[in-house]
C-alpha positions as CSV (number, residue, x, y, z in Angstrom):
1,M,30.3,76.3,20.6
2,S,27.0,76.9,21.7
3,R,24.4,78.3,19.8
4,K,24.6,81.3,20.4
5,K,28.3,82.1,20.0
6,R,27.5,80.8,16.6
7,L,24.9,83.5,16.2
8,Q,27.2,86.0,17.1
9,K,29.9,85.6,15.2
10,K,27.1,85.4,12.1
11,A,26.0,88.6,13.4
12,E,29.6,90.4,13.9
13,K,30.5,89.1,10.1
14,G,27.1,90.4,8.7
15,K,28.3,94.2,10.6
16,K,32.2,93.7,8.8
17,S,30.6,93.0,5.4
18,E,28.2,95.6,5.7
19,A,31.4,98.1,6.8
20,K,33.3,96.9,4.0
21,Q,30.6,98.0,1.4
22,Q,30.0,101.2,2.6
23,A,34.0,101.5,2.7
24,M,33.7,100.6,-1.3
25,A,30.4,102.6,-1.9
26,A,32.3,105.7,-0.6
27,K,35.2,105.0,-2.6
28,A,33.5,104.8,-5.6
29,A,31.7,107.4,-5.1
30,A,34.6,109.7,-4.0
31,K,36.7,108.3,-7.5
32,P,35.6,110.8,-10.0
33,K,34.8,109.3,-13.6
34,K,37.4,109.7,-16.2
35,K,36.0,112.1,-18.8
36,R,37.1,111.6,-22.5
37,V,39.0,114.2,-23.6
38,K,38.4,115.8,-27.1
39,L,41.3,115.5,-28.6
40,N,42.9,118.1,-31.3
41,V,44.8,116.3,-33.4
42,V,46.6,117.3,-36.5
43,E,48.5,114.4,-38.4
44,G,47.1,111.0,-37.7
45,R,47.5,107.6,-39.2
46,V,44.8,105.5,-41.3
47,Y,45.1,101.5,-40.5
48,I,43.3,99.8,-43.5
49,K,43.1,95.9,-43.0
50,S,41.2,94.4,-46.6
51,T,39.9,90.8,-45.6
52,F,38.5,88.6,-48.2
53,N,35.1,89.3,-46.0
54,N,35.2,92.7,-44.3
55,T,37.4,95.7,-44.6
56,L,38.7,97.7,-41.6
57,I,39.4,101.0,-40.9
58,T,41.6,102.5,-37.8
59,I,42.2,106.3,-37.3
60,T,45.2,107.2,-34.6
61,D,47.2,109.9,-33.8
62,T,51.0,109.8,-34.5
63,E,51.1,108.2,-30.8
64,G,48.7,105.3,-32.0
65,R,45.8,106.3,-29.6
66,V,42.4,105.1,-31.7
67,I,40.4,108.6,-32.6
68,A,37.8,106.5,-34.7
69,T,36.9,103.5,-36.3
70,G,34.8,101.8,-39.2
71,S,34.0,98.5,-40.7
72,A,31.9,97.3,-43.2
73,G,29.5,95.7,-40.8
74,Q,29.4,99.3,-38.8
75,Q,27.8,100.5,-41.7
76,G,25.0,97.9,-42.1
77,F,26.3,95.7,-44.4
78,R,25.8,91.8,-43.7
79,G,27.2,89.0,-44.9
80,S,29.3,88.8,-48.9
81,K,27.8,92.6,-49.2
82,K,30.9,93.4,-46.2
83,S,33.5,92.2,-48.6
84,T,32.6,94.8,-51.7
85,S,34.3,97.7,-52.3
86,F,31.5,99.9,-52.3
87,A,31.0,99.3,-48.6
88,A,34.5,99.7,-47.7
89,S,34.1,103.0,-49.6
90,K,31.1,103.4,-47.2
91,A,33.0,102.4,-43.8
92,A,36.5,104.5,-44.8
93,S,34.2,107.5,-45.4
94,A,32.4,107.6,-42.2
95,A,35.4,106.5,-39.9
96,I,36.9,110.2,-41.5
97,G,33.8,111.9,-40.6
98,K,34.0,111.0,-36.8
99,A,38.2,112.0,-37.1
100,L,37.5,115.1,-39.1
101,T,36.0,116.5,-35.9
102,T,39.1,116.9,-34.2
103,G,41.0,118.8,-36.9
104,L,42.6,116.1,-38.5
105,Q,44.7,117.7,-41.7
106,R,47.5,114.8,-42.5
107,L,46.9,111.3,-42.5
108,Q,49.4,108.4,-43.5
109,I,47.8,105.4,-44.7
110,F,48.8,101.9,-43.6
111,V,47.1,99.0,-45.8
112,Q,47.0,95.3,-44.7
113,G,45.3,92.5,-46.8
114,V,44.5,91.6,-50.2
115,G,40.8,92.5,-50.0
116,T,38.5,94.1,-52.5
117,G,38.5,97.0,-50.6
118,R,42.1,98.4,-50.6
119,D,41.8,100.9,-53.2
120,A,38.2,101.7,-52.7
121,A,39.1,102.9,-49.2
122,I,42.0,105.1,-49.6
123,R,39.9,106.7,-52.2
124,A,37.1,107.8,-50.2
125,I,39.6,109.4,-47.9
126,A,41.9,110.8,-50.2
127,Q,37.8,112.5,-51.4
128,A,37.6,113.8,-48.1
129,G,39.8,116.4,-47.9
130,V,42.5,115.7,-46.2
131,D,46.2,115.8,-47.0
132,V,47.5,112.2,-47.3
133,T,51.5,112.2,-47.3
134,S,51.9,108.3,-47.4
135,I,50.8,105.2,-48.7
136,K,52.6,101.6,-47.6
137,D,51.5,99.0,-47.8
138,M,52.4,96.2,-44.8
139,T,50.5,93.3,-46.4
140,P,52.8,90.1,-44.5
141,I,54.4,87.9,-47.3
142,P,55.3,84.6,-46.2
143,H,58.8,83.3,-46.5
144,N,57.6,80.0,-47.9
145,G,54.8,79.5,-44.9
146,P,52.6,77.0,-44.7
147,R,50.3,76.1,-47.6
148,A,47.9,78.3,-48.9
149,R,44.5,77.9,-49.6
150,K,43.5,76.3,-52.6
151,A,42.3,78.7,-55.5
152,R,38.2,79.2,-55.8
153,R,36.8,77.9,-59.2
154,V,33.8,80.8,-60.0
């Protein structure tokens, strides 16, 4: 193949890729960005996962779409302070504050884990002025699974 033919092929390839890029740009411009719809939720669920190191709170509607989230780490607590009940109550009140803007009135609470923030998070949600319809403990209990961690000696 001569040098001239190779240069012609290269030029054709460049034109094709330019055309491809222009087509993709036009497609992206034609597709409008998806707007976040402001949900108007009356009934929802709160999932509290309380571990030994942190407390995670997720608020969803009845279909499972996430409305608000909160955690002790999100509230600025670091290290061992994340595992305190005070941090859990702050995280819960921040998450419920975000969720109340959607018009939330009734909640079901699902608690999972054995951390210190369980009760504090439930109390913070109850004090927010939302009607709590049920509280369910969903902590997984093994039917004699793997060996448990050694007990802490403090």
